[in-house]
C-alpha positions in Angstrom: 95.1 123.9 115.5 96.9 121.0 117.2 94.4 118.3 115.9 95.0 119.3 112.3 98.8 119.4 112.8 98.7 115.8 114.1 96.6 114.6 111.2 99.1 116.1 108.7 102.0 114.7 110.7 100.5 111.3 110.3 99.6 111.5 106.7 103.1 112.8 105.9 105.0 110.3 108.1 107.6 108.6 105.6 107.4 105.2 107.4 103.6 105.2 107.1 103.8 106.0 103.3 106.4 103.3 102.9 104.2 100.7 104.5 101.3 101.6 102.3 103.6 101.3 99.3 104.6 97.8 100.0 100.9 96.6 100.1 100.8 95.5 96.3 103.7 93.3 96.9 102.3 91.8 100.1 99.0 91.2 98.3 100.6 89.6 95.3 102.6 87.2 97.5 99.5 86.4 99.7 97.4 85.5 96.5 100.0 83.6 94.5 102.2 81.8 96.8 101.7 78.1 98.0 99.3 77.6 100.9 99.6 75.1 103.6 97.2 73.8 106.3 100.1 73.9 108.8 100.0 77.6 108.8 97.9 79.3 111.4 98.5 82.9 110.7 100.9 84.7 108.3 100.5 88.0 106.4 100.0 91.0 108.7 101.3 89.4 111.9 104.2 90.5 113.9 105.1 86.9 114.1 103.5 84.2 111.8 102.5 81.0 113.5 103.0 77.4 112.3 100.9 74.8 113.9 102.4 72.3 116.3 100.9 69.7 118.5 100.5 71.8 121.5 102.5 75.0 120.6 102.8 77.3 117.7 106.2 77.8 116.2 106.6 81.6 115.8 108.7 83.2 113.0 109.4 86.8 112.2 112.0 88.5 109.8 113.3 92.0 109.8 115.7 94.2 107.8 117.7 97.0 109.3 117.9 100.2 107.2 121.2 100.6 105.3 121.7 104.3 106.6 121.4 103.1 110.1 124.1 100.5 109.4 126.4 103.2 107.9 126.0 105.8 110.7 125.8 103.5 113.7 126.8 99.9 113.0 126.9 98.9 116.6 123.3 100.1 117.1 122.2 98.5 113.9 123.6 95.2 115.1 121.8 95.5 118.4 118.6 96.5 116.7 118.5 93.4 114.4 117.9 91.3 117.5 115.7 93.7 119.4 113.3 94.3 116.7 112.8 90.5 116.1 112.6 89.8 119.8 109.7 92.3 120.3 107.9 90.8 117.3 107.9 87.6 119.2 106.8 89.1 122.5 104.0 91.2 120.8 102.0 88.1 120.1 102.7 86.8 123.6 105.4 84.4 122.7 108.9 83.6 123.9 112.0 83.8 121.6 114.1 80.7 121.1 116.9 81.5 118.5 117.9 83.8 115.7 119.6 83.6 112.3 121.4 86.6 110.7 122.2 87.8 107.2 125.2 90.3 106.8 126.6 91.9 103.8 129.5 94.4 104.4 132.3 96.0 102.5 134.4 97.5 105.4 136.0 95.2 108.0 135.5 97.9 110.8 131.8 98.3 110.1 131.6 94.5 110.2 133.3 94.3 113.5 130.9 96.9 115.0 127.8 95.0 113.6 129.1 91.8 115.1 129.6 93.5 118.5 126.1 94.9 118.4 124.5 91.6 117.3 126.3 89.7 120.1 125.4 92.3 122.7 121.6 92.0 121.7 121.9 88.2 121.7 123.2 88.4 125.4 120.8 91.1 126.5 117.8 89.3 125.3 119.3 85.8 125.9 118.7 84.6 122.4 121.3 82.3 120.7 122.3 83.0 117.1 122.2 79.6 115.5 122.5 80.3 111.6 123.2 83.0 109.1 124.9 84.1 105.8 127.8 86.4 105.6 129.2 88.4 102.6 132.3 90.3 103.4 132.9 91.5 99.8 129.6 93.3 99.2 129.3 96.6 97.4 126.6 97.7 100.0 125.6 97.0 103.5 122.7 94.6 104.4 121.6 93.3 107.7 118.5 91.1 108.5 117.5 88.7 111.1 115.0 85.9 111.4 113.8 84.8 114.8 111.8 81.8 115.8 109.8 81.5 119.1 107.0 79.4 120.6 103.7 79.9 122.4 100.9 77.7 123.6 98.3 77.5 120.8 95.5 78.8 123.0 97.6 81.9 124.0 98.6 83.2 120.6 97.5 87.0 120.2 97.0 88.1 116.6 97.7 91.5 115.3 94.6 91.2 113.1 91.9 90.5 115.7 90.9 93.8 116.9 87.0 93.8 117.5 84.6 96.6 117.0 84.0 98.5 120.2 87.3 97.4 121.7 89.3 99.8 123.8 92.6 100.7 122.3 95.4 100.5 125.0 98.9 102.2 124.5 101.7 100.6 126.6 104.9 102.5 127.0 108.0 102.1 129.2 108.6 105.6 130.6 112.1 104.6 131.6 113.9 105.4 128.4 116.0 108.0 126.7 116.6 109.3 123.2 118.8 107.0 121.2 122.3 107.9 120.2 121.8 107.4 116.4 118.4 108.9 116.0 116.3 111.5 117.8 113.1 109.5 116.9 114.4 106.3 118.4 113.2 105.9 122.2 115.7 103.5 123.8 114.6 101.5 126.7 117.0 98.6 126.7 120.7 99.4 126.1 121.4 100.8 129.5 119.5 98.1 131.5 120.3 94.6 132.6 119.0 91.5 130.9 116.9 90.8 133.8 115.3 94.3 133.6 114.5 94.2 129.9 113.2 90.7 130.0 111.0 91.2 133.1 109.3 94.1 131.2 108.6 91.7 128.3 107.2 89.1 130.6 104.1 91.4 130.8 103.2 90.1 127.3 103.5 86.5 128.3 101.1 87.2 131.3 98.7 89.0 129.0 98.7 86.0 126.7 98.4 83.6 129.4 95.3 85.2 130.9 93.7 85.8 127.6 92.8 89.5 128.3 93.2 91.2 125.0 92.0 90.6 121.3 94.9 92.0 119.3 98.3 93.4 119.8 101.4 94.9 118.1 104.6 96.4 119.1 105.2 100.1 118.3 107.9 100.1 115.6 109.4 102.5 113.0 105.8 103.7 112.0 105.3 105.1 115.4 102.1 104.9 117.3 99.7 105.6 114.5 101.7 103.6 111.8 101.5 100.6 114.1 97.8 101.1 114.7 97.1 101.6 111.0 98.7 98.1 110.3 96.5 96.6 113.0 93.2 98.0 111.8 93.9 97.0 108.3 94.4 93.5 108.9 91.6 93.4 111.5 89.3 95.0 108.8 88.0 97.7 111.3 88.9 101.4 112.1 90.0 103.3 115.1 89.2 106.5 116.8 92.0 107.9 119.0 91.8 110.9 121.4 95.1 112.6 121.0 94.9 114.0 124.5 95.0 110.6 125.9 98.5 109.9 124.6 101.0 110.9 127.4 104.5 111.8 126.5 107.2 110.3 128.9 108.3 113.1 131.3 112.0 112.8 130.3 111.1 113.5 126.8 108.9 116.5 127.8 112.0 117.8 129.6 113.7 117.7 126.3 111.0 119.7 124.5 109.4 116.8 122.7 105.9 117.6 121.6 103.1 115.4 120.3 104.1 115.7 116.6 107.6 114.4 117.5 106.4 111.8 120.0 103.9 110.0 117.7 106.7 109.4 115.1 109.1 107.7 117.4 110.2 104.2 117.4 109.1 103.3 120.9 110.9 100.1 122.1 109.3 98.1 124.8 105.9 99.5 123.9 102.7 97.9 122.5 99.3 98.8 121.2 96.6 96.4 122.2 92.8 96.2 122.0 90.5 94.7 124.6 86.9 94.7 125.8 85.8 97.4 128.1 85.3 94.7 130.8 89.1 93.6 130.5 90.5 97.1 130.5 91.3 97.6 134.2 92.8 94.1 134.5 95.0 94.7 131.4 96.2 98.1 132.5 96.9 96.8 136.1 98.9 93.8 134.8 101.2 96.1 132.8 101.7 98.5 135.8 102.9 95.5 137.8 105.8 95.2 135.4 106.7 98.9 135.4 104.9 99.8 132.2 102.6 102.7 131.7 99.2 101.6 130.1 96.2 103.7 129.3 93.2 103.8 127.0 93.6 106.1 124.1 90.6 105.3 121.8 88.4 102.6 120.6 87.9 100.3 117.6 85.2 101.5 115.2 83.4 99.6 112.3 84.6 101.9 109.4 87.1 99.7 107.7 90.8 101.0 107.5 89.9 104.5 108.7 91.9 106.2 111.3 90.0 109.0 113.0 91.5 111.4 115.7 89.8 113.7 118.2 90.6 116.0 121.0 87.5 115.4 123.0 85.6 118.3 121.0 86.5 118.0 117.5 87.1 115.0 115.2 89.2 114.5 111.9 89.1 111.6 109.5 92.8 111.2 108.8 93.4 108.5 106.4 92.1 105.2 105.0 95.1 102.8 105.1 
């Protein structure tokens, strides 16, 4: 039965398991670190927000996996910019600048990393203004911190999904399987800066028009890993109809099924929640920017619960 297979796939997704394992660390920091009234939002957000006079200063930090660096250093460097850029756009903001930390042991790997980082910087038009470099490391490390900005009233939280909201999945169908990983959906490397930035302007417009309550970009946890994080920080649950999730046609041609697709890192893709009355406007806006958008489910009151259905049967999958 497909529904049971999908449920097992979600429960056994290593990225979802890893995100659940770090929860005690996140909770410890949240409870024991210094708090400031200048912080508007922090733990659980794609981009934390620091209060300014008229704008929020946005900040996000991401680490690239070591095995990715070793196998495909150029792609790892490019991704270090991409992942942080999309964290900023996910809350409706605009990236301003990035800082990079690199630790390497092989000059050739270092060169490829730098090429990828600079390619990402140019592609997304984000300057690299600071960083730290260790060229005598015993292992490879790469992380990026990015700052951005947004008008205070436009900020979209990842933790503001409301009960009875509709869940909208936004995907750029114009993509291809990544060179380094069959579960990486590349929608950026083969396009111009104007093209990739125009797609992301959709999130700026969504923020400006205040159409949605919550938003997250689809990252390495896949569709359901991303949704699980959203409902956890929103203190709600989600019920998703798997038949409403559409696999991009070019992936269908390559025999990708639902079990594979829901595990993919989908670049230029987002999960949002909005009221029923704002659904059509939200979907229409994304379509104006060449993105596929459709309702795949709804927010429910059962805290942290992911429920899936096929229109007939329902399975309670996991409490995150």
